[in-house]
C-alpha positions in Angstrom: 77.4 -130.3 2.2 76.6 -127.3 4.4 73.4 -126.7 2.6 72.4 -130.3 3.1 73.3 -130.2 6.8 71.3 -127.0 7.4 68.3 -127.8 9.4 65.0 -127.1 7.7 63.1 -124.2 9.3 59.8 -125.0 10.9 56.7 -123.7 9.0 55.1 -120.6 10.4 51.9 -121.3 12.3 49.0 -118.9 12.2 46.1 -118.3 14.6 42.9 -117.8 12.6 40.8 -114.9 13.9 37.1 -114.8 12.8 36.2 -111.1 12.9 32.6 -111.8 11.7 32.0 -113.4 15.2 32.7 -110.1 16.9 29.8 -109.5 19.2 29.9 -105.7 19.1 28.2 -104.6 15.9 29.3 -101.0 16.3 33.0 -101.9 16.6 32.6 -104.3 13.6 31.2 -101.5 11.4 33.9 -99.1 12.6 36.6 -101.6 11.5 35.1 -102.7 8.2 32.9 -99.8 7.2 29.8 -102.0 6.7 27.4 -103.9 8.9 27.5 -107.7 9.1 24.4 -108.0 7.0 26.0 -105.8 4.3 29.2 -107.8 4.3 27.1 -111.0 3.8 25.5 -109.3 0.8 28.9 -108.4 -0.6 30.0 -112.0 -0.2 27.0 -113.1 -2.3 27.8 -110.5 -5.0 31.5 -111.5 -5.4 31.0 -115.2 -4.7 31.6 -116.3 -8.3 34.9 -114.6 -8.4 36.3 -116.0 -5.1 38.4 -119.2 -4.7 36.5 -121.7 -2.6 38.2 -122.5 0.7 40.0 -125.8 0.9 39.2 -128.6 3.3 42.0 -128.2 5.8 41.6 -126.5 9.1 43.4 -123.3 8.0 40.9 -122.4 5.2 40.1 -118.7 4.8 36.3 -118.3 4.4 34.8 -116.1 1.7 33.6 -113.7 4.4 37.1 -113.3 5.7 38.4 -112.7 2.2 35.9 -109.8 1.8 36.9 -108.4 5.2 40.6 -108.5 4.2 39.8 -106.4 1.1 37.7 -103.9 3.2 40.6 -103.6 5.7 43.0 -102.8 2.8 40.7 -100.0 1.6 39.6 -98.9 5.0 43.1 -98.5 6.5 45.7 -98.6 3.7 47.8 -100.7 6.1 50.7 -102.7 4.8 49.8 -106.2 3.9 52.1 -107.5 6.6 50.0 -105.8 9.2 46.7 -107.0 7.7 47.9 -110.6 7.6 48.6 -110.5 11.4 45.0 -109.4 12.0 43.6 -112.3 10.1 46.2 -115.0 10.9 47.5 -115.7 7.4 50.6 -114.9 5.3 51.3 -111.7 3.5 51.2 -113.6 0.1 47.7 -114.8 1.0 46.5 -111.2 1.6 48.1 -110.1 -1.7 46.3 -112.8 -3.6 43.0 -112.1 -1.9 43.2 -108.4 -2.7 43.9 -109.1 -6.3 40.9 -111.5 -6.5 38.5 -109.1 -4.8 39.8 -106.2 -7.0 39.0 -108.2 -10.1 35.5 -108.9 -8.7 34.6 -105.3 -7.8 35.9 -103.9 -11.0 34.3 -106.5 -13.3 32.2 -104.7 -15.9 29.0 -106.6 -14.8 29.5 -105.5 -11.2 30.4 -101.9 -12.1 27.4 -101.6 -14.4 25.2 -102.9 -11.6 26.1 -100.1 -9.2 27.4 -97.2 -11.3 24.9 -96.1 -13.9 24.4 -92.9 -15.8 21.2 -93.3 -17.8 21.2 -89.8 -19.3 19.3 -91.0 -22.4 16.3 -92.0 -20.2 13.8 -89.1 -20.2 12.0 -90.3 -17.0 15.4 -90.5 -15.2 16.3 -87.0 -16.3 13.0 -85.5 -15.0 13.3 -87.3 -11.7 17.0 -86.4 -11.2 16.4 -82.7 -12.1 13.4 -82.6 -9.7 15.6 -83.9 -6.8 18.3 -81.4 -7.6 15.8 -78.6 -7.5 15.0 -79.4 -3.9 18.6 -78.5 -2.9 18.7 -74.9 -4.1 16.1 -74.4 -6.8 18.0 -75.1 -10.1 15.5 -77.2 -12.1 17.6 -78.5 -15.1 20.6 -80.1 -13.3 21.1 -83.8 -13.9 24.5 -84.2 -12.3 27.3 -82.5 -10.4 30.8 -83.1 -11.8 34.3 -82.4 -10.3 37.7 -83.9 -10.2 39.8 -84.9 -7.2 43.4 -85.9 -6.7 44.1 -89.4 -5.2 47.7 -89.6 -3.9 49.7 -92.6 -5.2 53.3 -93.8 -5.0 55.3 -92.4 -7.9 55.5 -95.1 -10.6 59.0 -95.9 -11.8 60.3 -94.1 -14.9 57.3 -91.7 -15.0 59.2 -88.4 -14.6 56.6 -85.8 -13.8 53.7 -87.4 -15.5 51.8 -88.1 -12.3 52.9 -85.0 -10.4 49.9 -82.8 -9.8 49.7 -79.0 -9.1 50.1 -79.8 -5.4 53.5 -81.3 -6.0 52.8 -85.0 -5.2 52.1 -88.0 -7.4 48.4 -88.6 -8.0 45.6 -89.8 -10.2 43.1 -87.2 -11.4 39.7 -88.8 -10.8 36.5 -87.4 -12.2 33.1 -88.1 -10.6 29.6 -87.2 -11.5 27.1 -87.6 -8.7 23.4 -87.0 -8.2 21.6 -85.0 -5.5 21.6 -88.0 -3.2 25.4 -88.4 -3.4 25.3 -91.5 -5.6 28.2 -91.8 -8.1 26.9 -91.8 -11.6 30.2 -91.9 -13.4 33.8 -92.5 -12.3 37.0 -92.1 -14.4 40.2 -92.6 -12.3 42.6 -93.4 -15.1 44.3 -90.0 -15.9 47.6 -88.9 -14.3 47.8 -86.1 -11.9 49.2 -83.5 -14.3 46.0 -83.6 -16.5 43.5 -80.8 -16.1 40.0 -81.5 -14.9 38.5 -80.1 -18.0 40.5 -82.3 -20.3 39.6 -85.4 -18.3 35.9 -84.5 -18.6 36.0 -83.5 -22.3 37.6 -86.8 -23.2 35.1 -88.9 -21.2 32.2 -91.0 -22.5 29.9 -89.1 -20.2 30.6 -85.8 -22.0 30.0 -87.4 -25.4 26.7 -89.0 -24.3 25.3 -85.8 -22.8 26.3 -83.8 -25.8 24.4 -86.2 -28.0 21.1 -85.5 -26.2 18.4 -84.3 -28.6 15.7 -83.5 -26.0 14.2 -80.0 -26.2 14.8 -79.4 -22.4 18.0 -77.7 -21.4 19.2 -80.4 -19.0 22.8 -79.9 -18.0 25.6 -80.9 -15.6 26.9 -78.4 -13.1 30.6 -77.8 -12.4 33.1 -75.3 -11.1 35.0 -72.7 -13.2 37.5 -75.3 -14.3 35.1 -76.5 -16.9 33.8 -74.9 -20.1 30.3 -73.4 -19.9 28.0 -74.4 -22.8 24.6 -75.9 -23.5 25.2 -79.0 -21.4 27.4 -77.6 -18.6 26.7 -74.8 -16.2 29.6 -73.1 -14.4 29.4 -70.1 -12.0 29.6 -66.5 -13.3 33.0 -65.0 -12.9 31.8 -61.5 -12.2 28.1 -61.4 -11.2 26.7 -57.9 -11.3 22.9 -58.1 -11.4 20.7 -59.5 -8.6 19.8 -62.4 -10.9 23.4 -63.3 -11.6 24.3 -63.2 -7.9 21.3 -65.3 -7.1 22.3 -67.9 -9.7 25.8 -68.1 -8.2 24.4 -68.8 -4.8 22.1 -71.5 -6.1 24.9 -72.9 -8.1 27.2 -73.1 -5.1 24.5 -74.8 -2.9 23.8 -77.3 -5.7 27.4 -78.2 -6.7 28.6 -78.7 -3.1 27.2 -82.2 -3.1 30.1 -83.5 -5.1 32.6 -82.0 -2.7 30.7 -83.7 0.2 30.9 -87.0 -1.6 34.6 -86.7 -2.0 35.1 -85.9 1.7 32.9 -88.8 2.9 34.3 -91.3 0.4 37.9 -90.5 1.5 36.8 -90.7 5.2 35.2 -94.1 4.7 38.2 -95.4 2.7 41.3 -93.7 4.1 43.4 -95.6 1.5 42.3 -92.8 -0.9 43.9 -90.1 1.2 47.3 -91.7 1.8 49.5 -93.0 -1.0 48.2 -96.1 -2.8 51.2 -98.4 -3.1 50.4 -100.3 -6.3 51.0 -99.8 -10.0 49.1 -96.9 -11.6 46.7 -99.3 -13.4 46.0 -101.1 -10.1 45.5 -97.9 -8.2 42.9 -96.8 -10.7 41.1 -100.1 -10.1 41.2 -99.6 -6.4 39.5 -96.2 -6.8 36.8 -97.7 -9.0 36.2 -100.5 -6.4 35.8 -97.8 -3.7 33.2 -96.0 -5.9 31.3 -99.3 -6.3 31.4 -99.9 -2.6 30.2 -96.4 -1.9 27.1 -96.9 -4.1 26.6 -100.3 -2.5 26.6 -98.5 0.9 24.1 -95.9 -0.2 21.7 -98.7 -1.2 22.0 -100.0 2.4 21.6 -96.7 4.1 25.3 -95.9 4.7 25.8 -92.4 3.2 24.5 -89.0 2.4 21.2 -87.8 4.0 20.7 -84.1 3.3 17.9 -81.9 4.3 15.7 -81.0 1.3 13.2 -78.3 0.5 10.2 -78.5 -1.8 10.4 -79.0 -5.5 11.0 -75.6 -7.3 8.2 -74.7 -9.7 8.8 -70.9 -9.8 10.3 -70.9 -13.3 10.1 -73.4 -16.2 12.8 -75.8 -17.2 14.9 -73.9 -19.8 15.0 -75.0 -23.4 18.1 -76.4 -24.9 20.5 -73.8 -26.2 24.2 -73.1 -26.8 24.4 -71.3 -23.4 21.8 -72.7 -21.0 23.2 -70.7 -18.1 22.0 -67.5 -19.7 18.5 -68.9 -20.0 18.4 -69.9 -16.3 19.7 -66.4 -15.2 17.1 -64.7 -17.3 14.3 -66.7 -15.7 15.4 -65.9 -12.0 
């Protein structure tokens, strides 16, 4: 009887806020990391994956749905905070984030923005030429490194996700080109996995090992990786002038991947604070951030480094079991 007599609570009313109508374009870009024109392009890309707004007066437009997802990546705020910004419920924000996450990590969308065409001879020559303008190394087709993305400790995981820095994380491996474009992204390994193991087990490693071209094209990485015919790492104890010069050139070339990590985490601060989802969903969030990073590069939001002339002072080394030695000998 008391339950029947209890008065029904009034439904919560929300005041819809349309951020796309914000007159100041600079403030808009600061809040959502992209210009209004870029946001409109994102809406067109993910339009098939979004739920069309209903006909009532409280419908959330597709543009607002994209902005909600960008707010989640760009601030890592709680969904209860984001829902207040857009005038909707927390459950609505949760549903929209899941829909957009499915859209940005769809294989067709990922393949459109993240490509590693290592089998293409013209692409290898063009990429190696661009890398040579950074420091002079002529056979580099990608810079590889791993980074730790903090996450909330999954239940019943013990120390599986605890990294060497003593926090739960996902060990994410990226390969980038000289322009800062992400060529390969693997965010699915727990934090206690070594960078070298993540790369050795990747499809990118298998594909570059299968190259049959006579040129010694190789990736460039730090001392965590194994030096061989398709990977160049720095010399541990350089003695000769050629070895010291190689290490300087190696450092100036490989730093691009470190710069991409810094700018990616600065653009999407959710990657620097703890992601509060399941481990599988956290990995999809990282992949979505990589897709959005490459989308931003296509629209002029990203790396613009000073470049020198193409280096023709020594020939591209031939493929061998230790291409680093061939490069050092030619300096």
